N, C-alpha and C positions, 0 to 999 in steps of 0.2 A: 547330249548338247546338240549334235547333228539335226536330231529330229526338232528341237527346239527352234533352231534357227531357221528349218524349213517351214515350220507352222507361222512364225512371226514375219517371215518373208512373205507369208501369202495373205497379209492383212495389209491395209492401209497404213498403219501406225507407224512403221520404220520409215517409209518413204516421206510422209508428212514431217516426222520428226527431223530427219537429216536434212532435207531441203528446207525446213525452217532454220536449223542451224546454220546451213550455207548461207541463207539469206540475211541472218543477223550478223555475219562477219562484217558487213559493211558498216553498219551503225555501231558495232563494237570498236572497230579498227578507228574510227573517227572519233567517237565520244570518249572513250575511256582515257585518252590522255590530255583532253581538254583542262582537266583541273590540275595538272602537273607542268603547263605551260611554263610557269615561273622557275621551277625547278629546272627544266630542260634549258631554259634560257640561261641560267645561271651556271649550268653545268658546261655549256659550249660558248658562253660569254657573246650571245647573239640577241638581236633586237626582237621584239615581238613580231615586226613586219617579216623578218627572216623565217622565223618558226612557222609563221602562217603559211608559209610557201609550201610547208609540208602537206597540208590540207590540199593544196592545189595540185601539187604533184600527185598525190593519191587519186584526186577526182579525174584529172587528166588521164592518168595511167589506167585507171577503171574504164573510162568511157572510150578510150581508143583500142583497149585490150579486147573488150567484147566483140569488135569487129573480127578479130582474128579466131577467138574462142567459138563463136559460131557455127563457121564452116568446119572448124577441127571437130567439133561435137557431132555435125552431120555426116562426117567421113569416119571418123574412128569409134564413134558410139558416145553415150553420155558417161558411162562409168570411168573410162580412163581419164577423161578430161577433169572430171570431179577429183579424182585421186591425185592427178598429176598438178593440178591447180593447188590443191591443200599442202603438197610437199613444197612447192615454191613458197606458200605463205608461210610455212613454218621456217624455212630457211630465212626469208625477209624478216621474220620476228625476232629471229636470233641477231640479224644484222643489226637491226635498230635497239636492241637491248644492250649489246657490247659494242657500239659504233663508237670509236675514240675521237671522230670529228663529226662536225654538222654535215659534212659532205656525203660521208658514209650513212648517217643517218637518213637523210634525204632520200639516197639511193635505196635504203630498206623500205621508207615509206612508198616509194614508186613501185617496188617489187611487190609489196603488200597489194597495192591497188591493181597491179596486173593479175595477181593470183586470185583476188576477189571477184573478178569479173567472171572468171572461168566456172566457178562453182555455181554462181547466180544464174548464168546463161544455160549450162548443162542440166542443173536442177529443175528449173521451170520448164525447158523443153521435155524433161523425162515425165513430169506430171502428165502433160499433154499426151505424150507417147503411150502411157499407161492407161489412161480412163477415157470414158466419153466426156461430151462437154459437160453436161450436168455434173458428173463426179468431179471432173477436173477443177470446175468452178468451186464446189464444195470444198476440195483439197486446198486449192488455193487460198480459200477464206480462212481455213483452219491454220494454215502456214502464215497468213497475215496476222492473224490472233496472236501467235507466238512471237512473231517479228516486232508487233507493237510493244512489246515488253521491253526489248532492248534499249531505245533511246532513253527510257526513264531509268533504266538499271545501270547502263554503262557509266555515265559520269559520276554515280554515288560509288560504284565499285572502283573505278580508277581514283577517285579521290581518297578513298580508304586505303588502297594499295599504296599510294604515293605518300600518305601520312604515316603508315605504319611500317613501311619497308623502304622504298625508293621509286622513282618515276620509272628506274629499268624493270621493277617488279610488273608493272602494267603490261610489258612486252612479253616477259616471260609468261604471264597470264596468257596472252594471245597465243602464245606458242602451245601452251597446254590446250586451251581451246580449240585450235587447229587439230592437235593430236588426237583428242577425244573425238571430234567430228569425222577424221580419216578412219579412226577404229570402227565407228559405228557404220560409216559408209561401207568399208571393207566386208563388215560381218552381215550387214542386213539388205544392202541394195543389191539388185540385179540389173543386168543391161536391158534396156528397154527399146533400144532401135534395133529392128530386126536387120539381118545381113542385107536382105533385097531392098531395103529402104536407105542404104547408105549412098551418099552423095559423093561425086567427084571432086578431089582436092586440086585438080589442075588449075592453074591460075586463071587461064582464059575462062574456064567454067565458073570459078569462084566469082570473077568479075560480071561474068554474064547473069550470074545469080543475083548479084547486088544490084545489077542494072535493072534487072526485072522488078526486085524488090522496091527500089527507090522510085519506080513509076507506076507502082500499084498504088493507085489513088487513095482507094478505101484503107489498105495497111497504113500507109503514111499519115493519112488524116486521123486514123484512131490513135496510134502513138503519139502523135501532136497534141491531140485533144487531152490525153490523160497526163501528158507531161506539162502541159501547162496549167491542168486543173491542181496536179500535185504541187507546182510551184506556187500556187495561191495559199498553200498551207506551209510550205517550205520558207516563204517570205517571212511568216511570222515566227518560224523557229530561228533563223539567223539573224532575225531583226529582234530578238528577245531581249539582248542586252540593252538597246535602245529603248524598247517599250517598257521594261520592267524598270531599269535603273534611271536612264534620263528623262523618262517621260513620268512614270507613276513615282519615282522616288524611293523603290524598293533596294534591297541589297542583293548580292549574288547568293546569300543563303536561301533568297525567296523564290529562286527560279521554279522549285518544285510546285508552286502554286499556278504556275501556268502548265507546266509539262505533265503532270500527273491527272489533272482532268483531261488534258488533250490526248494522252495515252487510252485514257477511259473512253474518249469518243472513238479512237481507231480501234479498240476492243469491241466496242458495241456494234460499229459499221461491220467488222469481220464476222461476229456472230449472226448480225442480220444476213450478211451475203450468204453463209452457209446455209441457213434456214430457208432461204429463198430459192437456192440452187436446185432442189428437187421440184418446186413448185412452177418455175417459170423460166424462160428463157435468159441468156446473158443479156440479150438485146434489152429486154424489158428492165432487168436489174439496172444496167447502165443509164437508161433513161431515168430511173427513180433516183439514182445516185446523183446525176446532174441537177434534178429537181432540188434534192436536199441541200447541196450545194449553192444553188439559187437562194433558197429560203435563209441559209446561214448568211449570204451576203447582204441580203436585202435586211435583215434585222441588224447586222453589223453596221450597215450605211445608215439605218433610221436611229439607231442608239448613239453613233457618232455625231448625227445632226442634233438629235433631242435631248442627250443626256450629256452630262461632264462625265469624261473618261474615268473609269474606276476598274480596279482588278476584276470585279465581277462581271461588267458589262463588256471587258475585252475577253474573258474566259468562255463565257456562254456561247456566243456566236462561233468562237473557235472550235469548241468541242462538237457543234453540230457539222461544221465543215470538215473536221476530221474524220467524222462518222461517215460522210458523205465520200470521202476519199477511199476511206477503208472499203466501203461498199462497192465503189467504182473499180477499183485496182482489179480484183479477180475477173471480173467480167469484161474490162476493157482487155486484160490480157488474153482471155479466151478469145474474144472476138479478132484480136490481132493474129493469133497463131492460126486460126483457122482460115485466114487469109492465104497464108502459105503452108498448107499442109505437108508438103514434101521438105521444107527447109525450116522447120521449127527453130533450129539451132541459131539460125541467121536471123528470124524473126525476133527471138529471145535476145540475141545481141543487139539488134537495132533498137528494141524497146528499151532496153537497159542502157544503152549509150545515149539515146535522146533524153530521157528521163534525168540522168546524170548531167549531161551538158546544160539542161535548161535549168537544173538546180544550182549549177555552178555558175552561169550566167546571173541568175536571180541573186547570189550571194556576194559576187565580185563586182557587178554593175549595176543592179537595180537598189539594192538595200543602201549603198552610199549616196545614192542620189536622193533617197527620200528624207534623209536627215532626221531631226527629232520631231517628226510632224506626224501625229496619228492619222489626220484625214489623207495624208499622203500614202501612208500604208492602205488605208481603205480603198482609195481609187486605183492603186496599184493591183491590188487583189481583184478588183472589179475588172481592170483591163484583162488580167490573165485569164479569169473565168469567162469573159467574153471571147477571148481568143479560143478557149476551149470549146466553147458552145459554136464558134463558127466553124472550127475544124470538125465538130462532130457532124454538123450539116453537111459540110463538103463529103464527109465519109458516106453519106447516104443511108437512108432507112431501108434495110432488107430483111426479109423474112428470116426468122431463125426457128430451128428445131425444136419442138417441144420438149421438155424433160421427160414426159412420158413415153414418147416414142424412142428414146434412147437407153441402149444397153451397155454396160460396162465391159469394155473390151482391154485386156490387159496384153501388151506385146512382151513377147520373149518371156513369157511364164510358162 
């Protein structure tokens, strides 16, 4: 058994799988309980508006907690943060499943958001610690490929658990998910942050690090660029009830008609990113991803102007845009991390926090303003992608190391 573990730890598979599981905690925690909203509302005798606050609590806790997890992972290492955050997540899931009041349920959701941020931050930083840029991009692409499955599977699984058992079963499942992930991390992961690379946790030093990070023009522009580009996709995800039900006249059973092809686009973009990682730099891949999103936007605008809206005309440009986002995420993440090689935990924290805040603003402020108007959705997507392009230009074009010149370096092995 010990020999087996040593052999498995020497491959990329365990890190890819466990970091993918850590990344999937987010969509599973949000999407699995959505089909059970009516049952939870009846249990606590609350309105939809009150229960919807649980999503806001989760997103707010996730965004803020990453700012603390980043410095902690740069000081204590990646593995302690991953294990500690998973334990908190498991406790939070128990609180949600057994909460006698809506107040305790909301507290459990807040704790789940805090915990989910730790695994995501430390896991992404671990990938860049362990691998060269080309291998890191390839590994992040594989993680994105697995991650793309979660938004499609989570609502189906949550609906089945709610129907067959109860809404509480959804949170017992999340407890089991956290437990399995914790076991795999304990068995197969090694610490990747060497002792001589640890950063100080003194408040003055941490604040100085964040001050330096926030004034790093290229880093800030890169994370804002990918956050805006992702929000152009998230806009159509959170707006799907309006687009599918209010505008197209479909039912809640037809959501798979949008989400399954969209997930297919995410998976296709992830596969392409992995294939390109050995052939070209992350900078080249980022340019191509932005071009693909521009093509999707132009086709969306043209069909919205020339054709009557249909499910097909909605989905096809969305699939192309999703592929562009999946192609972009590993490359942009790598470019952002390499701006701050000594503080990758902080870099991962700010990237995750920025993307979450942008997504939350899109859901809470932008979508309600658009109403049941498809042209308004198109213009909003165009505005978000335009912002992404402007931030990309502000980041500046810099030369990147070619994959052929890189060697894989594993730290702490």
